C-alpha positions as a Markdown table, in Angstrom:
| # | Residue | x | y | z |
|---|---|---|---|---|
| 1 | Met | 6.5 | -20.5 | -24.4 |
| 2 | Ser | 3.0 | -21.6 | -23.0 |
| 3 | Asp | -0.4 | -21.1 | -23.8 |
| 4 | Met | -1.3 | -20.8 | -20.5 |
| 5 | Thr | -3.9 | -17.9 | -19.5 |
| 6 | Glu | -3.5 | -16.5 | -16.0 |
| 7 | Ala | -6.8 | -18.4 | -15.4 |
| 8 | Asp | -5.2 | -21.4 | -16.3 |
| 9 | His | -2.9 | -20.8 | -14.5 |
| 10 | Lys | -5.1 | -19.8 | -11.6 |
| 11 | Lys | -6.9 | -22.7 | -12.0 |
| 12 | Glu | -3.7 | -25.2 | -11.8 |
| 13 | Leu | -2.3 | -23.5 | -8.8 |
| 14 | Ala | -5.9 | -24.4 | -7.0 |
| 15 | Lys | -5.1 | -27.9 | -8.5 |
| 16 | Leu | -2.0 | -27.5 | -6.4 |
| 17 | Lys | -3.7 | -26.6 | -3.2 |
| 18 | Arg | -6.2 | -29.1 | -3.0 |
| 19 | Phe | -3.9 | -32.1 | -3.2 |
| 20 | Ala | -2.1 | -30.3 | -0.5 |
| 21 | Val | -4.9 | -29.9 | 1.5 |
| 22 | Glu | -6.2 | -33.7 | 0.9 |
| 23 | Ile | -3.1 | -34.4 | 2.3 |
| 24 | Ala | -3.3 | -32.4 | 5.2 |
| 25 | Ser | -7.0 | -34.1 | 5.5 |
| 26 | Glu | -5.5 | -37.6 | 5.8 |
| 27 | Ile | -3.3 | -36.1 | 8.0 |
| 28 | His | -6.2 | -34.6 | 10.1 |
| 29 | Asp | -8.2 | -38.0 | 9.9 |
| 30 | Ile | -4.8 | -40.3 | 11.1 |
| 31 | Val | -4.3 | -37.1 | 14.4 |
| 32 | Glu | -8.5 | -37.7 | 15.3 |
| 33 | Asp | -9.1 | -40.7 | 14.9 |
| 34 | Thr | -5.8 | -43.5 | 14.3 |
| 35 | Val | -3.1 | -41.6 | 15.6 |
| 36 | Trp | -2.1 | -45.2 | 17.5 |
| 37 | Thr | -2.6 | -47.6 | 15.7 |
| 38 | Asn | -0.8 | -45.3 | 12.0 |
| 39 | His | 1.4 | -43.0 | 13.6 |
| 40 | Val | 3.9 | -45.0 | 11.4 |
| 41 | Lys | 2.8 | -43.8 | 8.4 |
| 42 | Met | 3.0 | -39.4 | 9.0 |
| 43 | Pro | 6.4 | -39.4 | 7.7 |
| 44 | Glu | 5.6 | -39.8 | 4.4 |
| 45 | Leu | 2.3 | -37.9 | 4.8 |
| 46 | Ala | 4.4 | -35.0 | 6.3 |
| 47 | Gln | 7.3 | -35.4 | 3.4 |
| 48 | Lys | 4.3 | -35.3 | 1.0 |
| 49 | Leu | 2.6 | -32.8 | 2.4 |
| 50 | Tyr | 6.0 | -30.4 | 2.3 |
| 51 | Glu | 6.6 | -31.3 | -1.3 |
| 52 | Ala | 2.8 | -30.5 | -1.9 |
| 53 | Val | 3.2 | -26.9 | -0.4 |
| 54 | Glu | 6.2 | -26.1 | -1.4 |
| 55 | Lys | 5.3 | -27.3 | -5.2 |
| 56 | Ala | 2.1 | -25.2 | -5.1 |
| 57 | Asn | 4.3 | -22.4 | -3.7 |
| 58 | Asn | 7.2 | -22.6 | -6.5 |
| 59 | Tyr | 4.1 | -22.7 | -9.2 |
| 60 | Lys | 2.4 | -19.5 | -7.6 |
| 61 | Ala | 5.6 | -17.7 | -7.7 |
| 62 | Glu | 7.0 | -18.6 | -11.1 |
| 63 | His | 3.3 | -16.9 | -12.6 |
| 64 | Ser | 3.3 | -14.5 | -10.3 |
| 65 | Leu | 0.2 | -15.3 | -8.5 |
């Protein structure tokens, strides 16, 4: 059984959300500045973002946050 407190779980969730936001920010930067040259990166980034959001949402649900 885990020794993590609710506060620890909230911190972990915040980390997972921050990771997703960092990926979204990278996508935003490409769209704003370099879409014509870096559009090839979009499918991989979109997949990473999807997985990061799913992981955060699943963690939130698993720990009733």
